[in-house]
C-alpha positions as a printed Julia matrix, in Angstrom:
221×3 Matrix{Float64}:
 -17.67   -3.05    7.94
 -19.29   -2.49    4.78
 -16.7     0.1     3.69
 -13.88   -0.21    1.06
 -11.34    2.03   -0.61
 -10.25    0.84   -4.14
  -6.49    1.64   -4.97
  -4.1     0.64   -7.43
  -0.64    0.12   -8.44
  -0.79    2.92  -10.96
  -3.07    5.03  -13.53
  -5.27    3.26  -16.04
  -4.91    0.05  -14.27
  -8.79   -0.82  -13.89
  -9.88    0.91  -10.73
 -13.13    1.98  -12.28
 -13.65   -1.07  -14.12
 -13.43   -3.11  -10.84
 -15.25   -0.52   -8.59
 -18.19   -0.61  -11.26
 -18.12   -4.26  -11.24
 -18.41   -4.5    -7.61
 -21.56   -2.07   -7.48
 -23.28   -3.94   -9.97
 -22.7    -7.13   -8.04
 -24.04   -5.66   -4.95
 -27.08   -3.82   -6.66
 -28.09   -7.17   -8.33
 -28.17   -8.82   -4.53
 -30.83   -6.03   -3.62
 -28.22   -3.95   -1.49
 -27.99   -0.43   -1.6
 -24.33    0.19   -2.58
 -22.85    3.87   -3.37
 -19.85    4.58   -4.93
 -17.74    7.98   -4.24
 -14.8     9.21   -6.76
 -13.99   12.21   -4.95
 -11.12   13.49   -6.6
 -10.74   13.53  -10.45
  -8.1    14.67  -13.05
  -8.49   15.0   -16.68
 -12.52   15.58  -16.29
 -14.24   17.91  -18.99
 -17.63   19.21  -17.75
 -18.89   19.14  -21.34
 -18.18   15.5   -21.62
 -19.37   13.56  -18.65
 -20.56   10.47  -20.47
 -17.6     7.66  -19.94
 -16.12    9.54  -17.1
 -15.24    7.52  -14.15
 -17.94    8.92  -11.97
 -20.33    8.61  -14.7
 -19.47    4.62  -14.88
 -19.95    4.34  -10.99
 -23.46    5.92  -11.43
 -24.2     4.0   -14.48
 -23.4     0.75  -12.53
 -26.22    1.63  -10.32
 -28.63    1.62  -13.13
 -28.91    5.25  -13.04
 -28.42    8.02  -16.02
 -25.78   10.18  -14.67
 -26.33   13.91  -14.69
 -23.86   16.89  -13.69
 -25.3    17.12  -10.55
 -25.08   13.4    -9.85
 -21.42   13.59  -10.81
 -20.99   16.64   -8.52
 -22.2    14.77   -5.5
 -19.83   12.05   -5.86
 -16.87   13.79   -7.29
 -16.67   17.09   -5.91
 -13.14   17.72   -6.63
 -12.68   17.97  -10.44
  -9.63   19.01  -12.51
  -9.28   19.47  -16.26
  -5.72   18.33  -16.86
  -4.93   14.59  -16.86
  -2.38   14.89  -14.28
  -1.67   14.04  -10.54
  -4.08   16.05   -8.43
  -1.48   18.38   -7.01
  -0.31   19.26  -10.56
  -3.9    19.55  -12.05
  -4.96   21.74   -9.34
  -1.87   23.8    -9.55
  -2.76   24.44  -13.15
  -6.03   25.91  -12.37
  -4.65   28.09   -9.28
  -6.37   25.63   -7.03
  -5.28   23.37   -4.23
  -7.27   20.03   -3.08
  -8.49   20.57    0.32
  -7.21   17.43    1.91
  -8.96   17.4     5.34
 -12.42   18.71    3.88
 -12.06   15.67    0.98
 -11.53   13.05    3.87
 -14.29   14.54    6.0
 -16.52   14.22    2.98
 -15.61   10.7     2.5
 -16.1     9.68    6.26
 -19.38   11.86    6.59
 -21.01   10.59    3.69
 -19.94    6.87    4.7
 -21.62    7.64    8.12
 -24.81    8.86    6.63
 -25.33    6.03    3.94
 -27.32    2.96    4.87
 -25.34    0.28    2.91
 -22.11   -0.85    1.12
 -19.94    2.06    0.38
 -16.74    2.27   -1.72
 -14.44    5.07   -2.24
 -12.47    4.87   -5.6
  -9.13    6.52   -5.25
  -7.21    8.53   -7.98
  -4.18    7.11  -10.0
  -1.73    4.9    -7.74
  -1.6     4.25   -4.0
   1.52    6.84   -3.77
  -0.15    9.75   -6.07
   0.1    12.99   -4.72
  -2.72   14.88   -3.54
  -1.42   18.17   -2.48
   2.2    19.24   -1.16
   2.1    16.98    1.85
  -0.43   13.95    1.24
  -0.68   10.88   -1.19
  -3.4     8.57   -1.73
  -1.63    6.32    0.95
  -2.41    9.17    3.52
  -5.9     9.1     2.14
  -6.98    5.54    2.82
  -4.84    5.61    6.18
  -6.75    8.26    7.47
 -10.18    7.26    6.2
  -9.27    3.91    8.12
 -11.44    1.66    5.47
  -9.89   -1.51    4.29
  -8.44   -1.58    0.75
  -8.38   -3.45   -2.42
  -5.26   -3.17   -4.42
  -6.23   -3.24   -8.36
  -3.19   -4.44  -10.54
  -2.9    -5.3   -13.91
  -1.32   -8.3   -15.84
   1.34   -6.4   -17.75
   4.95   -7.22  -17.45
   6.5    -5.57  -14.48
   3.15   -5.94  -12.72
   4.61   -8.18   -9.86
   7.24   -5.6    -9.05
   4.61   -2.8    -8.83
   1.98   -4.8    -6.8
   4.59   -5.98   -4.14
   5.97   -2.7    -3.56
   2.33   -1.36   -3.25
   1.31   -3.91   -0.72
   4.47   -3.17    1.25
   3.75    0.37    1.7
  -0.07   -0.43    2.65
   1.16   -2.81    5.04
   3.68   -0.46    6.55
   1.01    2.15    7.14
  -1.07   -0.38    8.75
  -3.88   -0.43    5.83
  -5.68   -3.98    5.83
  -5.79   -5.05    2.13
  -8.72   -7.53    1.7
  -7.69   -8.69   -1.83
  -5.49   -7.88   -4.83
  -7.48   -7.7    -7.89
  -5.83   -8.48  -11.12
  -7.71   -6.57  -13.72
  -6.59   -8.24  -16.94
  -4.32   -6.08  -19.23
  -5.6    -6.09  -22.75
  -2.99   -7.56  -25.32
  -0.46   -8.42  -22.6
   1.72  -11.36  -23.54
   2.43  -12.26  -19.89
   0.59  -15.29  -18.48
  -2.11  -14.47  -15.82
  -1.95  -17.85  -14.29
   1.93  -17.37  -14.01
   1.59  -13.7   -12.62
  -0.85  -15.29   -9.82
   1.45  -18.03   -9.02
   4.45  -15.91   -8.64
   2.62  -13.38   -6.4
   1.46  -16.04   -4.32
   4.93  -16.9    -3.64
   5.69  -13.63   -2.3
   2.16  -12.35   -0.35
  -0.57  -13.97    1.67
  -3.04  -11.54    0.11
  -6.24  -12.96   -1.39
  -5.55  -12.55   -5.22
  -8.34  -12.65   -7.47
  -8.58  -12.12  -11.23
 -10.99   -9.9   -13.23
 -11.18  -10.63  -17.01
 -11.39   -7.54  -19.38
 -14.83   -8.23  -20.84
 -17.12  -11.03  -20.3
 -18.35   -9.78  -17.22
 -20.18  -13.1   -16.59
 -16.57  -14.56  -16.01
 -15.89  -12.09  -13.34
 -15.63  -13.47   -9.65
 -18.12  -12.61   -7.23
 -16.48   -9.69   -5.33
 -19.53   -8.74   -2.91
 -17.89  -10.53   -0.22
 -15.24   -7.68   -0.05
 -17.82   -5.42    1.48
 -20.29   -7.87    3.06
 -18.29  -10.75    4.18
């Protein structure tokens, strides 16, 4: 199944960095990838450059426009808060069922690999009843869990893996996006995680994309 949900252990961990990397690698192999970022907080319509959906579009070699961003990120909120709080600040609610249907219907139409990038961490609230965990479980896409290499990441990663497993979400890999400035050994973090989980663990360095592992098998393998 060439569908994938990219989630993480928290906010600003590296989901978009990893998602864009996967899209670029797929594009370089001549495939027809598409990335969705359906829900977005902290977005300013006047500053689309550098936004998460803009980075996904740029990863495909395209110049993002406001229309392009609206097509892959229909639910955008201004406040840099969890979606439920950001929507409430605007007198809105996130239409959960409509959002899930948008992902499923786009995936059904698209001929090629498709990834959906979540928002925040795996347990971030989307509305009064649903979290990102509900979203990925209802979509029935396999997931990758993006984590950092900061102090504390081991507990956060194992906790996120436990809740995903409890909901029956298949996790294709844990991707450690190296945390800039962390004094924690990445190799030791990997070794410790491997003592507690059988999940496939891969490391994506910050910068130096030529050193990044090939992640395309997560959608094509």
